[in-house]
N, C-alpha and C positions, 0 to 999 in steps of 0.2 A: 503493499501501499505507499503511496506517496504523502507527503505532508499535508498533499490540500484537498487530495480528491480520494477518496473510498475504492477505487481499483489504478493501477496503474495508467500516466497517459502516453499513447502509441504513434497515430499516425489521424490526420483527417482525409477527408475526399470533400470538396463543397460540390454539392451537388448542378443540375441544372436547375432546379427547386430554389438553390440560394442555401438549402438548409446542411449544415456542417452535419459526414455521415464518419463517429471512429470508430476507428479498427486496428487492432493488430496486426503485425505480419513476423513469420517465421522461415527461416531459411529460405534457398534460393531458385527463384523459378530456373527447369529444366525444359531443354527441350525433349526430354524424354520422359518427363514424365506429367503428369496433368496437376494443378494446381487445388489442394485442398480449402474449400471453403465449409466452412464448419459456425452452423447455424446456433443458435440456442433460442429454446424459450419462451415463454409467455409470460411465467410467472411475474408478480413487483418484483423492481432491483433487478434484474437481470442482467449478462450481460452477456459478449462472449467470452470476456477473459473469464468471468464469473464459474462459466459452463464447461472453459474449456482450456482454462491454463493447465490441467493435467494430461490433457493428451494431446495440444500445439508441440511442443515440445519432445514428445517422444518421434510424433510425426516427421516432424522436423527435421532430428539426430537420421530418421531410417534415408533423407533427401529428400524430402518431400517441402515441399518451398509451399503456404500458410493460411488463408488468412482468415482473418474472426473478428467479424465483423461484431457494433453494436447498432441492430434497428435507431432509425428514427423513433424517440420519443422510448429508447431504450439506452444501457448504459452513459456514456459521455456524446454522448450524439443528439443535434438538438431534439428539444421536446415540443412543438407545434406544437398548437391548441384547436390552430383549422384546420385540420386534415381527418381524412379519413385511417384509423389504421385496421386497413384492411391489408389479403397479402396481394392485392393489386396495386397497392401504395411501397409492399416492404421489395419485391421481384422486382423492378422497374431497379431502384436502388443500387440491387446487388451485381443487375448486369449494369449498369454504374461502373461500380466499382472493379469490376471483373477486365473491363472494355477498357481504362482510365489505366489498368498499370497493366494491361497489353496481353491480359491472361486469354487463353484459346482457346484448353482445354480443363476446362473445371467438373471433382464429384462435389456435390453440394453431402453432407453430414449431417441434418437435421434432428433437432430433438422437437418434440412435443407441437406450436406454433413454429416452429425454425424446420420440422416436418412436411407440415403442408406447403412451407414456403417451399422447400424443394424440389418436392413434387410438381409444383408450378413451374417452377424454374426452370426443370425438367423436360417437361410437355411442352414449353413455350420454346424451349432453348435447344430440342433434341440433341442438333450436331456439335455444342458444347459441351453434354453431358458422357464418355463414355462405360461412365459407372456412377452407382448412386446408394447414401448407404445412409438410414431410419434408423429412429429411437422411438418410437412408441409415437408416430407421426400424429396431429392434426389431419381429416381433412378427408377421415373416411366410408365417415356418414353423417347427417345431418347432430347438430347440437342435441335437439332438443326430444332425440329417439335417446340419448343413450347418460348426455349432462345434471338428469336432475337423481341419477341413481348413484354418480361416482362420487363420493364422500370429501376427494376432493376438491372437486369440483364448487365444492355446495360451501366449503370452507372459501376457496376464494373469492366467490360471491359476500359471501358474507363479509368480509375485510374487505375489497375493495368501497363495500358501500357505507362503512365506519371508517371518516377520517374525523381529525387526528385519528391516526393509530399511535397504538405503545406498542415498542420493539422485544413483549413478552409476548403479545401479539404476533406478531412478525416472527416471530423466532418456532411459533406455532405451526403457523402457516405451513414455514419453511417442514416443520418438520414432515407433515402429506406429505410429501416432495419424496422423500425413502424409507424404506426397507428398514433398512437403524436409524436408527437416533446421531448415533456417533457421528456423525457428515455431519451433521449440525452443529459447526464452532462456530467460536465467536468470531474467528477470521471471514466461514464464510455469513455471519449474520451482517459483520462491519462492513462488507464488501456491499455489501444487499439493504441493507437499509437505507442508511444516503441516500439510495437511487433512489428507491422507491418513495422515498420523501418529496422527491422534484419530480414525479414523474405526474402529467395531470389527468386530469379525468376521463379527455379524450380517448386515453389512451387503451384502456381498459372496456368501456363503452361504447365506442366508433368501433370495437376487434370485429375482424370479419375473413372470417376463412370461405373458402373452396370447401365445395366436398367432388372428391375424384374419383372413387368410385369403380364409375362407368368407364375410367380413361386408364383403368389402369395396365391393361388389354394394349394400349401403345407405346410402354414405356417400355422396349426394347433391350437396353442395355443391361448388366449384369447387375440384380443388387443384393444387398446385405442390410439384417431388420434383427434388430432387438425389443425384447420390451422383454419387461419387469413384470414376471406372475404377483407382484402387489404392488402396480401399479394401479392407484387412488382419481387420478385421475381422467384417464383414455383405458376403456376394459381389452383386458387382453384377447379380449376375444376377437377383436381389431384385424389380430398376428397370422389369424388366416385368412381374411379379408386380403392380405400378402399374396399370403403363401398357396391364396387359389388362382388373383385375378393378377398375377405381377407374371411373364414371361419366364422370368429369370434369377428367381427370389431363391434365398439360403434368409430362411428366417430360425433366429434363436431367442428362445424361454429364460430365464434364468430365475429362480425360487430365492435369489439371495436379493434382487433389487426389484425397489417402488417405480417411478415416472423418471429417474437420470440413474443410465448405466453406465452412463460416459464417467461420473463420478465413485457411484459407490461398491463397480468391480472392472475401477479406470488398469488396470493391469493387463487386465482378460481382454476386454476389450480392445482398449489396441492392439494387444495382439491382432488376433482377431482382423481388425481393417489391412492395420499395415501387410498381414497374409493377400488378405484380399484383394487387395491396392495392387500389389506384387503379382499375382496370378493371371497371365495373359489368358488374355479377352479369345473367344472363337468364335 
C-alpha cells in the first residue's frame, strides 16, 4: 500500500470519453505469447490489483505480459456519476486499453462481473482472443432467476443500500466472497474499504450485464473455467452451462473455494492457468 492510496499506483490511460482508466502492468509484451487481461469482479471496493496481485507476478514470471485494469467506478480509475455502469461501458474501455498498448492477442481472465466482460469481449472481438479463462462468470442467466436465492447477492444488496457503512459491515460482506475467512485479512479490508467509500451509487444502481448463454456456442477458442462449490454469489450449477454450451471447455470445480478461486487456491489456479496458456491450440 502507498502512503496516499489504498493500492499501489500503476499507470493511467485517458479514454476517448475523457475519463482516466487505471491499470497495472507486469511482464514484457511478446510476439510469441498473448497478453493476459485480468478482469476483476464487482464487489464494493474491488480493484484489479486487489483481486489479482497474487496471480499477475506468477504469470509474468512465466513469461507473459499482464494487464490488470480497474474498470471505471473501481480502484483508482475515475468514478463518474453520469454514466451507466454496464458491460457496454466496460468492454469498449478494455478494447481501448489493449489498442493503446499495441496488443493484438489477449487472453481475458475474468471473475464474476469480469467474467461477463470477458465473455462479451470475446464475442465482440473473437479474432483478438485465442484462449479464455473464466472464474464463476456472470452473464449466464437472467439475475432474477437466481439472485434472490444467493446469500452473497442478498448481503451485497443490503450493503450497497445502507450508506454510510462501517468497516465491520464491510468485512462481513467480504466474508461472503470466500469459503475460508482466513482470506479476509486486514490487508484485504484496508485495500478495498477506502475504495468502497468513494464509489458513487450509480456504480451499483446502474450496473447491467448481458446474458450470453445462448451465444456460448460462438466461442470457438479453448476455455478454462473454475468454480468454487461454496460460491454464495453465482450458482455452481452455472458451471454446467459452460460445460454444455462452450465447444472447447474444461471446467474445474473446487470444494476449497467460494467466489474467489484465484485468491483462495492461488497456487493451483496459477499453475493450471500457466499450463493452459502453454498448451498448443488445435
